[in-house]
N, C-alpha and C positions, 0 to 999 in steps of 0.2 A: 815119546813126545819129543819133537825136534825143537831145540832152543835157538833163538836168534841172538847173536852177541850184540852188545852195545855198540861195538865198532861198526857192525853192519848196519844197525839202525841209524847211527850217526851219519854214516856215509849216505844211506838212503835219504835221510832228512836233508843233508847238505845238497845232494844232487837234485832233490825235489825243489828246494828253495832256489837253486840256480836256474832250473828249468822255468819255474814260475817267474823269476826275475826277468829272464830272457823274453818270455811270452808277454808279460806286462809291458816291458820296455818297447817291444815291437808293436804291440797294439796301441800304445800311447803315441808312437810316431805316426801311425795311420790316421790318427784323429787331428793332426796338425793341418791347418788351412791358412788362407790368406786373411781371414777375418781377425779382428782383435783377439789376442790370445787370452783364453780363459785358463784358470788354474787347472792342472790335472788333478783328478781325484782317484786315488787308489785305496780301496777299502779291503781290509783283510779280516776275515772271520776265522778264528782258529778254534775248532772244537776241542774240548777237554784241555784247554791251555790255561794254566794258572796265571794269576796276575803278575807274578815275578818270574815267569818262564822265558823272558826275553832279556837280552843283554843290557838294554838301556834301563832296565829296572834293577840291575845289579845281579843278575843271574850268572851262574857258572856256565850256563849253556851259551855257546857262541852263536849269535844271530847278527852278523855284520850287516847284511842287507836290510833287515828290519830296523836295526839301530840307525842306519843311514837315513832311511825313510822317516823315522821318528825325529831325528836331529834336524832334517831339512824341511819337515812338514809340520802338520798340526796333529796332535794326539787328542782324540776324542775319548773322554773317560767316563761319561755319564750315560751309558747305555746299560740297562739291566738285562741280565741273561737268565735263562732258565736252566734247569738241571739236564735237559736234553736239547738237541740242536734245532729241531724244526720250529718250535715256538719262538726261539730267539731269532731265527732267520725271517720268520713271518713278521715279527715285530719290527725288525730292521728294515725290511722291504716296504712296510706300510706306514711306519711311524706310529703304530697303535699298539696297545697292550695285547698280548696273545689272546686273552679272553674275548676281545673284540674282533679277532680274526677267525675264531673258531679253533685255534690251535692250542687251547688251554689244556687239553687232555694229554698232550705229548706228541711223540713222533708219529709219522704216517707209515703205514705198511705199503709196499709197492702196488698192491692190488686194490687199495682203498679208494672208494669213489668220492674223493674229497680233494680240495686244494684251496689256495687263496681265492677268495671270491673274485669273479671276473669283473665285478663292479668296483673293486678296489683299484686305486691309482697307485702304482708301485714306484719306488725310487728311480729305477732306470727309465721309466716312462717320463717322469718329471725332468730328468736330466736330458733326455732326447729333445723334449720341448724347448729346452734352453740351449740347444746347439751342440750338445755333447754326443760323441759316439760312445756306445756302451758295450762292454764285453765282459762276459762272465767266465771264470775259470774255477773249476773245483766241484762243489756239491750244491745243488739247487734245494732239494728236500722241502719244497713248498707246494708239492702236488703236481701230478702229471696225469690226472684222470682223463683229460681230453687234450688234444693237441693245443687248444687255446690256453691251457694251464701251464704249458712249458715255457722255459725262459725266453726263447726267441719270439714267442707271442706275447710276452709280458714286458717288453721294453728293451731286451738285450739284442744288439745287432748280431752278435755271435755268442755262442756258448760252447765250451769244451769241458766236459766233465760228466759227473753222475747226476741223474735227476732224482734218484732215491738216496736214502741214507743207508747206514749200516753196511757200507762197502768194506770188504776185507782187503786192506792194503798189505797187511802182514799175515803170512800164513805160518803159524807156530804150532 
């Protein structure tokens, strides 16, 4: 069995966060127009992340970019998460409890014929109606049964990432 050192994981995490920061910064610059400036919205969903796993909560883990976003922005702390990621993402996208979205039973399999209901209005769709450009980076995991279930058909102008969950980022 091959082991990955904490140094390699830390470097990978640092470089991943830098890349995410560059992508988000670039995408936010694309959305600037001559109309009155609306506040930028950057939403970060971190799977398997503990409450105190970020620097601004007193962690030993260094997260300078996230700390800066927290200091200069608004921290939303009253969203309830589930033990697995898909129900949490479905709830965040719809503003509804997972049992109301059909995601109460857990994560989706890649071949499962299910996704967020096409009759649901999602957060990125609402933001677009209010003049925002919307871009997703990371993991969707809210269904990809048909093309209409994918992020670019559910309100995101662009999406770069995985549509399924259970992606192997580390090979140990």
